[in-house]
N, C-alpha and C positions, 0 to 999 in steps of 0.2 A: 345700346343704354338708352332706356326711356328718357326724355328729359325732365328735370325737375321743375314742374308748374304748380302743382298745389298738392297737400298733405292731408291724411282725414286719419286721427289718431284713434284706436280701438281699444278698450281695455277686455284683455284676455282672462280667463278665468274658466273653471270648470263648467261653469254655467253658461260660457261664451267661448267656445274654442277655437283652434285655428279651422275647424271644420266649417264651423259657425261664420266665421270670417270670410272664408273662402264662398260662402253661400251668397254674400253680400256683394261680393266684387262686381257683378255686371251691374246693380245699380249704383255701386261709387264711380265706376267708368262712366256710364250715362251721365252721371251729376257733372261730370269734369274732372276728377281727382287723376292725379299721375300716379301718387305714391300712397300705398298704405303705410301707415305709421303705427307700428305694434308695440305695445306694452313687452316688457321682459318675457322672454319664451323659455328661460332654462329653468331647470327643475328648482322648484320653490318649494316651502313649506307646505305640507298638504293643507288643501281649502284656501290657499293664499287666494285673495281678491284683487292683488296688484300685480304680486311677481318681483317685487324687489327686495323679498326674502328668501334669497336664493339658496339652496343647500348642497345642490351639486351642478357646477358649471358645466359638466362635461355632456350633459345630454339634453334633448328637448324635453320637457316638461310633459309627463304622461297624460297630466291631467288636461292638457290642453291638445291631445291627440296624439302627442310624440312626433317622432319623427315624419312619420307617412302621412298626418296632418298638415305638416310644414312643407312637404312636398307638394301636396294637393293645393294649398293655399298659392304657391310661386307657381304651379303649373295653371293655375287660373288668372293669377295676376297677368303672367304672360301673353296668355290668350287674349288679353283684354287691352295689351300696349301697356300695362303698369309695371311699377317697380315695388321694393318694398324696403321699408327705412325700420330699423330694430333699434331699441331702447335696451342698453346694456348698464350694467353695476358694476364699476369696477371698484369702488371703495368699500364695499362691506358683504357679509354673507348673513345669513340667519344662523344663530347660536344656541346654545339650550336646545329642550327637547331630546330625539331620539334620532332626528335625521341626517345630521351632517357629520358625515364621517369623517372630515378634516378635523373638525372641532372635538370629536370624540378622540380620534387619535392625539390629540394634544392634551387632553384631560389623562388620558390612560399612560402615556410616556413622559409627558413634560417637555423640557429642552431638550430630550432628545428624539421626539418626534420630528419626523421632516417636516411637517408642517407648522412646528412651532415657530418659525420665522415668517410665516405667511400671515399670523395674525399681529396686529401691533401691542405686542405685548412688554411691559416693564417688569422683566425677571427679578432684576434687583431692585425690590421696593423700598420706598423709604420708611415702611412697616416691618419691625423686626420678625413679626409672625407670618409675613408673607414672604419671606427671602426664598426665591427660588420656587413659590408657589404663584398659582392663577388664581385670582379671587372669581368665585362662582356665585354670584348674588341673585341666586333663584329662588329660595326658600321663600313661601309665603307668609311665612311667620320667623321668629328669632329661632336662633339655630339650636338654642336650649330647648324651646318647645316644642320644636320639629323632634327633636330625638324624644321627648317624653309623650308626645300625642302618637307616636310611631308614623307620621307622614313621612318619616325619611327612613327607608327600610332597605336591608339587604337583599339581594336577588342572584341567584343562580341562570346563567343560561346554558343547559343541558347540553344542547347540541354544539355550541362552540367551546364549552368549557371554560368559560369565563364569569367573573363575578361582577357585580355593580351596585350601585346603590339606586336608589328612587325615590324622587320626591314628584308624585303625580307625574306631569307629561315629562320630567326631567330624566334623563337618563346621565348617571355619572360612573363611568367605568372605573374600576378600581386597578392600580397599577400591579401588574402580576407578580413583583417581588414580594407585594404585601399579603399575596394568598397564603403566605405561611403563616400568618396569624391566626387565619380560618382553619388549616387544613392541620394544625398542632393540637387542636381539641379532638381529633378522630381518634377512635378507638382501635381503628384499624392502621397497622403498620405500614402498608402500603401506602395509606395516603399521606400519613405520616412524614414517610420518606419523602414522597412526593414534595410536601410543603419545603423539606431541607433544600430541595434542589430548587425550588421557586425563590428562596432565600437568598441562595447562590447568584442568582440571576443580578442582583444589584453591583454586581465586579465584573460580569462577563462583558466581554468585549461584542460579543454577537448575540446579545441578550435577546433582542426581538425574535431572531430565527429561533433560538432555543425557547422561548416562551411558547411559540408557536406549536413545537413538538410537546411541550409539557400541558398546554392547554388541551391537545389533542388526546393524551392520555387520562388527564381529569375528566374529560368527555366521556371515555371508556368506562369511568368510573361512576359515572353521574347519578346512578341511584344511591351511592351511599353519601351524598352531599347534602341533601335537603335537610337532615337533622342537625346538620353542624351549625345552620343558619340560626337556629332558635337560641343559640347562646349569644345572638348580638341583637335581637329585638324582642319587644315584651316593653312591660311597663315598671319591670325592675329597676332598680338603678343600677345594679351589676350589667346587665345587659347592655343599658343605656351607655356606661363606661366604656364597655367593650366594643361597641359599634364606633365611641367618639374616637378611643384609641385607634381604631382602624382608620376612621377617616382623616386623622391628623398624620397619618403615612403618604397620604396622596399628593399629587402634584398640584392640586388645588387645594382651598379652602373653601367649603362650601358655607354660605353665609344667606343671611336675610335679603330681600331684593332692597331694602331701605339702606342697606350699609355702601351701595352701589356710590351713592352721591358725593361720599367723604372718601371711600378706600378704594376705589376702582383702580386698579393697575393693568389696564388694557384700555384700548381705544373705542369706542363704540360710534355707531351713528348717532349723532346727536347725543341724547341721554336715554338710549333706548338698549335697555340691558340684554335684548334678545337679537341685536344686530352688531356683531364684531366687525371692527374695521379690518382692511387689509392693507399689507406692506406693498401694495401694486407697484412700486419703485423698483423692488428688487425684481432683476430679470427672470428669474424663475416662477415667482409669483406673478408676473404679467402674463408668461407665456401659458402657466398650468390654467389662470383662470378665464383666458382669452382663447383658449385652443380649439372650443368648439366653435364658437363665434369665427375664428379663422378659417377653419375649415368650411362654414358655411359661405364666406366669403370668396374662398379659393374654388367653390363650387359653383358658384354665382348665383348664389342664392338671394344673398343680400345685396341691396342696394345703396344703403348707407347707414349710418348709427348714429343715434342718439345718447350722449354719454351723461349718465344721471350723477347730479350733486358733483362738479367737477371740483369744487373749492373743497371736499374733503381729502384730497390726494395731496402728498407730501410737496409735490413739484407737477403742477398742472399742465406747465410749457413742456417738461421733459415728457410727461406721458403721453400729451398730445403728437410731440414730434415722433417718441418710439412708435404710437400707434399709427401714425401715416406712415412712417416707414414700412411697417411690416403690408400694409394694405398695398403699398406700390410694389412690393415684392410677389404678393398674390395676385393683384391686378393689372400691374404696370401702371401706365399714367392714363388709364381710362377716368372717368370724372366719376368721383366717390364721395358725396358729402358727410362731413361731419359736422353734428350741432353740439354744443354743450349747454347744460343746463347751470346758467349762471345768472345769479341775481345781481342787477347792475345799480348801484348806489345812483344819487343825484352827480352828475357830473363824470361818471365812471364810464370807460370804455372799454370792449372787450380788447386784452393786450394784441398787439397788431403781431407780435412773434409768434402766436400760438397758431398752428398751420390747421386752421378749423374753417369751417364758412361760415359760421355765424352763432349765435344762440338760438333757444328755444323759443325766445320771442317775448318774455314776460315784460322787456322794457315797451314794447310796442303796445301792449294793454295799456300800460300807465300813461303814454303819450295820447292815445284816442282818449282815455279817461279825462285826462286834465283837459283837453281840447273842448268836452262836453260839458265842464262846469263852470257856472256863471261866476266870476269872483264877487259879485255882489252879494251872494247867498251867504258867503262865508261868515261875516260878522253876525248877521241874526242867528244863523245855526249856531256858531260859537257859544253865542251868548244863551240860547234856548239849552244846549248841552249843560254848560257848566251849571245852569240853575237847576235842572233837574237831577243831575248827577253829583256835583261837587267835584267833578274829576277834572285835571286841566283838559283845555280845547287844543293847546300846542302838541302833536304829536310827539315831538322830540321829547317832551318831558315824560310822557307815556314810556317811551324806549328806554328812557334812562332809569326808569323806576324798574322797569321789567328786567334789564341788565343786571341790576344789583340783585334782584331777586334771583334770576339763575345763577350768577357766578355766589351766590350764598347759598343755593340750593342744589338743584339736581346736576350743575357741573362744578360745585365746589373743589372735588377731587381732582378734575382735569386743570383748574386753577393753581391749585396746590404742586401739582406736578410740574407745571410751567415754573412757578415760583422757586421749589426745589433746583430744578436745572439753572435757573440763573444765579441762586446761591452758589452752586458750583462753578460758574462761570466767573463770580466775582473772588472767590476764595483762592481761586487759580492765579489771580493777578495781586501782586503787592500793593498796587495803587488802589485795588477796591477791597481789600480783605476783611475790611472792617466793617463793610454794610452788611445789614443786618437781614434776615428772613423777612422779619416783620414789615421793614420798611420795604422791602422787595415787594411783597404781596401787596400792601396798600397801593403803592404807586402803580404796581401791574393791575389792578383791581379797576381805579380811576382811568387809566389809559383805556381799557378795553370797555369800560362803561360809555366812553365817549367816543369809541370808534365810528366813524361815518359810514364804513364800506363792511363787506362781508369778511374781507381779508385782503392783505396785501400779498405780492410774489417775489418777495426780495431774495436773491442768489447771493452767492459767493462773492459776485461783484459787488453788492449792494443793491438800492433801491432803485427803480424806474422814477422817472420825473414825476408821474402819476402817484405813484405809491408815495413818494417823497411827500407829495401834497396833502394826501390823506391822513400819513401819520402825523404830519404837523397840526392838522386839524384836532386830532386826539390828543397830542400833548397840550396844545392849547387848551382843549378841554379840562383835562387832567388838573392843570394848574389852577384851574377857577375853582377845583371841590376838593384839592389836597391841602392839607394842613401845609403851612408856610415851611416847617422843620423838613416836610417830605420833597420839596420842590427839586433839592440835588440828586435825587435819584431819576428825574426824568431825563438828564443828560447820558446817563448810564444808559437806561433803556432804550433811549435812540440810538445809540452806537451798538449795543448788543442786540437788538431786533432789527437789524438790517440797514442802519446809518451808515456803519463803518464797513468797509470792505473786508471781509474774511481772508483775502490773500494779503493781507498786510500782516497776518500772522503766519508765522512757520508751521509747517506740516507736524500736527503733534495733538496732545491730550488739550490744551487750549482751544484750538483750532475746530477740535471734534466737537467739544464742549457747546462752543459758541453757536455751532451749526447745528446740534441737535435741539438746542433752547429754540431756535429760532424755526427749526421746521415746527415743532409742538406748539409754539406761538402762533404760527401762522394757520395751523389746523386747531386751533381754539376759538380765535374770532369768530370763522363761519358757525360753528354751532350754537354759540353765545348769541349771534344776530338771528339765527333760526329761531331758536328757542324764544328769545326776549321779543321778537317783531313777530314773526308769522304764529307762533303758539302761544302769545301772550298780549302783546300791544294790540294787535288786529281785532282782539277780542273784547278790549277795555274801552277803545275809542269809540266814539259815537257822534261826532259832528254830522257826517254823512258817511253812511256805511260803503257806499259807491267809491269811495276813496279809499278805502281799507281793504287789500289785497295781494296776494303774493307778488313779489316783484314791485309793487308800487312805489313810488317816492310821496308816501302819504302826508310828510311835513308840507308838502303843498298840495293847495286846493283846487288849483287852476292855471291854465297856461295860456299864453296867446297863440293866434294863427302862426305867427312869426316863428315861435318855438318850435312848434308842430314841423312847419316845412324845414326848418335847420336839421332837425333829427331825421327827416325823411333823406335830406342830401348828403348827409355824414354816412348814412346806412349806404346809400347808392354808391358813396365812393369806397366804404371799407369792407362791406360785407353784402353784397347785392342778392346773396343768397340766403341772408338771415331769414329764419321763420319768424313769419308775423302771426301769433296767436292772441286770440280775446277770451278764449275759454280754454281749460287744462283740467287734468283730473285731479290736480291741487287746488283749483281755485275755491273763495270763500263764497263767492256768489257767482251765478251764472251771468254771462254777458249781457242777456238781456234785461236781468235782473237788476245789474248796475246801470243800465243805459236808463231803465225807468226811474231808480233813484235820482240820477243825475239831473233829472227834472226839477227836482226839490230844491236845487239851488237856484232856480229860475222863480219859483214859488214859495220862497223861504217865509215870507211874513204869512202867508196863509197856512203853509203846513206847521208853521210855531203856533199859530192859534189854534190849529186843528189838535196837535199833540197835548197842550193845556186842557183842552176840552175834554179831550179822551182820557187823560190824567182823572179829570174829577169824574166821568160817567163810569171810570172801572173800578171805582172804591170797592163798591159792593161785591164784586168778584175776587176780592183778596181773601184769603182763608183767615177766618177768626182766629185762629191759634197762633198765625205768623204773618201778621198783616203787613211786616216790612219786606216781603219776599212776594214779587221781585223788588228789588231797590231802584230806586227813581233812573238810574243810568239803564238798568238790565229793561226795565219797561219803555223807555226811550227808544232803547236798540230793538227790542222787540216789534214796536211799531213801524219801524223802517223795515225790518225782515217781512213784515206781514204785506207791508206798502210794496215792495219789490218783488216778492215772489207769488202772491196773490193770484192763482189762475184766472185767466180772463173769463172763462166761462162758470166759473164757481159763484153762486147765488147765495144769500146770507140764510136762505132756508133750505139749502141743499143738505140735508144730513149725510147722506152717503156720501158726498164728495167732500164735504167738511171732515168727516171722519177720517178718510185717507189722507186729506191735508194735515190733519192733528198730527198722524203719526209722522209725516214728515218733519214737521215743526217739532215736534218731542224729540227726536233725534238730533237735531239742531240745535234745541235750546240745551240739552244737557251736556252736549260737547262744547258749546259757547261758555257756559257757568265755569265748566272745570278748566277749559283753557284760559279764561281770565284769571283763576285763582285768586279771587276777592272773596267769593262767599261759599266757594266750593273748589274743589283741586282732584285730578285725577289720584294723587298720593294720599289724600285725606279725602274722600268725598263727603260731603254735608248733606246724608240723604233726606233730612226732614225738609231742610232748605230747598233741596233739588225737588221734593214731592210738592211742596207747597207753589213752587213758580209752575209746576206741570198743573197743578189744579187751576191755578189762575188761568193759563192758555187753555185747559179744557172747558172750564168755564166761558170762556170769550168766544171760543169756536163753536160749541156743539151743546151748550144750554141755553134754554129760554133767557135765563138772565143776561147773558151775553148779544140778544138779539139787536138790541138797539146800535151796541158797539158794531155789529157784523154789518148792519146796513151802513153805518157811517163809513166803515173801511172800502165797501164795496163802491160807495159812491165817490170816494177819495181816490181809488185806483182808476174808477172811469174817468176821472178830471186828468189824470196825468198819464194814463198808458197811451193814448195816440200819440203824444209827443215821445214818450218813452220807446214806442213803437218805430217813430222815425229815427231817434237816436240809435236805434238797434240797426236799422237798415244803414244808415250813414257809416255807422262802425264796420259793418262787413262790407260795404264798398271800399272803404278807406283799407281794407286789409287784404284786398283782391287787387288793389291798382297802385299801391305805393310802392316803392322798391322793396323787395322781399321776396319770400314765396309764403303764399295763405295758407294757414294751419288751421284744419277745422277740427272740433272736435266732435266725437260719435253723437248724433243725434241733433246737434246744435244747428241743424239745416232749417228746423223747426225755432219758435221762439225758446229760449233757454232760462226758465225762472228757476234754474236750480240754486239748493243751498249746498254748503261745504260737505264733504263726502261723510256718510256713504251716498247722501242726495244725488250728488252730481255723479254718481255711477250708476244709476238705476238701469233696468233693462231698455234698449231702443226699439221703439215700435217701428221697425224697417219697412214691413210692407205698407203701412200707411204713408211713410215717405216714397216707395217707389211707385205707390199710386196716386200721389199728388204729383211727382215728377213726370209721370206718364198722362196726366190730365192736359186737355188741349185747351184749358180755359185761358182767356187773354189777360194781361196785366190788368187790365182795368176791373175784369170779374175779381180778380185775387186781391186786389186791392180794397175793392167793397167790402170782402169778407177777409180782412187782413187778420182778424183775430186767429184762426186757424194756423198760422203761421207759414202758410205755402207760400206767401208773396216773399217771404224772406229766402224760401228756396229758389224760387223762381229767379231771382236776382243773382243769388250765386251761379244756378246753372247757365244763365245768359253770359256772366263774364269769364267764368271759367270756360266757357266755350270760344269766347273772344282770345281769352290767354293761349289755348290750344291753336288757334289759328294764326295768332301773330305772337308766338313765344318770345322771340328775340325784340320786339317794342318793350316787352315787359322786363325781359331778363337783362336786356343790355340798351334800353332805351334811356334818354336823361329824364330827368325829373327837374320840372322847371315851375317855380311857384308865379301864380298870376294876381295882381292886382285887383281889388274889386272897389267899385266907386257907387255913390247914390245913398238913399236914406238907410238902408239896412245891409252896409257894406260890412259892418261886423259881424253879422250874422250868416256870413259866407266864408266858404273855402273851396279854393279852386286850384288847381294846377296842370300843367300838360305833360305828357308821356311821348316822346316823339323820338324817332328814329329815322334818319334820312328826311324825307319829305312826309312820312307817316306821323300825322299827330293825332293824340287823342285826349281830350279836354274831358277833365273830371270837375263836377261842379255837385257841392254837397252843402245844405244848410246847416247851422248850428245854433243852437240856445234859441232855437224858433218856438218855444213853447206858447209865446206872446204872439206871434204870427198866427199859429193855428187857433188860438182863443177856444171858440166852443165846438171846433171841428171834430167829429166823431170818428173821420178817418185820418192816418199820417200823413197828410198830405196839405201843405199851404196853398191856400188860394192864391191862383198866379198874380192876382190884382192887387195882393198886398205886398208884393215884392216892389211896387211902386217904380221908380226910376234905377232901381238897384242892377248894376251892369258888371259882366268881367270883362275886364281889360285885357287884349290879346297883343302879342308883340306886333311890332309894325309890319314885319314879313308876312304875317298871315293874316292881315288884312286884306278884305275884298275876296275872301275864300268862302266856299259854300260849308256850313254847320249841319251834319245830320244826326239827329239822336237817335242812339241804340238801346235807350231804355224807354224813352217816351216821345212820342213825334216832336221833332223841332226841326224845321225845314226855314233857315235863315241864311243871310249872308253877315259877314264881320266887319262891316263898314264902320260902325259905332260901337263894335265891341258886342258881347253876347248878353242879352236882356236877359235876366232872371225870369220874367213874366212870361218869357217863350220857353225859354230852356227848361223850367221846370212848370209847365203848363201841363203836361200828360202822365206825370210821374214825379214823385216828391225828390228824385235824385235823377241825374243823367251823367250818361259818358257821351260823348258828342265827337263823331268824326268830322276833323276838319281837311276838306279837298279842296284843290282847284276848282275853277266854275264849271270848268269843262268835263271834268270827270264825274260820272255818272254815281250818286249816293248808291250806298248798299242797306239793305234793311234786313240782313241775314239773321240779326239777334233779336229782332222784334218777336 
């Protein structure tokens, strides 16, 4: 088994297949990667760019090359001593369209379908029109309009002898007993008799088998069927009524996509109608959705798993335990890492009871970001933001506003579902039978608005101490915003939603109702958090964009060195194999974009003056018809996006380069406006407003009127880019040396100034990266030409080579924070990784923009460190210190001086050895 040292994530799709990934394995091996980390590979919706919309979990996606391509990839990986980690999607599948056979079977047979229990459907809906039916909210218009316009049509599959309705890409199978309605209009006696036999299927015990036989008979007479369709379509009212009557006989009710927010009676992935949630807590669902993955594991093709959206599952702990048991059955006790995609809130830890190796590392991104922000910049940047936008500077206020918006909008139906379940709980108890639905709904809404984490994990025995702490925070917050008359509801919610053990209730209806309500509640708070924070608030807030990303504790602007050390020590003790990510396929801004923007926290006064000046300078760029677009907040966010993502080589008069850059920015801008839901939205696009914002950006970037602005932007980027690059190198080194497993994202070996997807999923120029890796330039040469990004790749290669040679030092070695003395002590972070008598000292600068000054390279001149020194433990004094990234030959009698340690390179790794031991230079 290849030891897990470093992973690199690739995004697979039809334009970058498993064959393409295999072609890059030699480069990745040379870089130092131990495991390729692949996006989902099971069959997804045709054309999928990400693979999370699985339609068939039983086979490898043919668009990725199918099983042959996977075998070639694994063979190539094994030939280079590498492993494969696979991303899997247990929470949901793609629905709608015509590609998911399980979903189509549910539409055709309703509760009689063997897959009816696979999807999380509430068949006994509170809406009498949906009793025993599934809401299918896929129409692009209202139902009546679709009938009138003919976009909802009846079709016949002659080969299979089956009828279905069609609305654009959506196939809606008709249940076979309803075929009688169509066939009875035939002039052929045989078809009419066949229709009667279809009608009798409704009461047949073996109706599916009989239906197959009848459909085969119908296919044999297919030439007679097409004329029958004419009576169900067309513009005449009679045909529309006949089609309506036919559709009313189905196991589903077809409706406008807009009805989903209020009327949905099945759980989705967040609020996406085309992704239906699975009930993977049921053993049969678990086994069938994972069958192919288990086969690949048993065959030795997969070496680890990443579990997508663990919080969407009914019981993540039970799922992880079942998954771990199955893997042990297949692979014995051989190491097999499992990572869960989990966004941890402030003060939240991954539950220790889960048998997993850690998270995918969003929290590490946040920890490094906090470390690189100057707390002195928060107030002036907050004041600037409030002045320009009129919006709150406190991110918590944005979250609460966004949560209310989501609960009243796209997830209103999900909230109602939980409220209705709690009403049944209340009605079942004499002590609470007088509680009203309205009171329950109001209190529940405020509880979720103030929820500080994505979800809790209460079970039959109640809540953990951690969950109790978070639930109490939500209760306290709800009490502040609820009317006093509704306060008595809160203790009941506390008891019903995990505060009281279910074991105190006798087995039966009361216990079952409580358990179901608790599960639904815990599966609701997570999508509310995701839609409110990730997909709304992160696009509304603008104090400093580098603090707004997926998994970030954006309520906090900065954090101390001590807090960073504490997080590293806790990770080493609890999850030493936790992934350490600084860029992902979901990030809002690339890792080096964030690193550059963080410099603005150190240059806050300068930046505030620049933005005010640009605001005045940009007035002529606004649309004469819509002067208020973009508004003050959107304009402020735009300037930060430009500063953070501006390509280092892009000049103010480079028309071709500016046009290419504009296309990237236009995609980001449209998404940002719609996600913010202030002046436009996905559900109600304000196209005139969006066009005016796009025109503003186009004039700024590509027209003569914007030249003055462009020149100022280029100058501003030049001022902060060296410090941003230094931050990027520090971020990179911390990811590879602190406890955990470094996780790289495709292409980010060079500078990553990407924006949100699809910008962060652009094709990677692997040949350029291979050429740079094989170049024999020394680090000084690479540092002098730092703009091309090869210095970052060189750093990655050096440290990953060291990890390969000393794997146990990083996987098992201790982590020890070190003190720093001297005039710039607060601008240094240092720690030791030690195992036995082997010691590696890591020294990096932080908040170093002032120390860099006018330097045009990301390297603080050594003399500027003055008397700053790292303090070593007593037992390591009097030893030899040897720099592995930059020359440093010294003893440790008086500690390690920064002026020596960082003389040749901006940051350093130093091996500490006894004086008699010959220093090694193999990583230079």
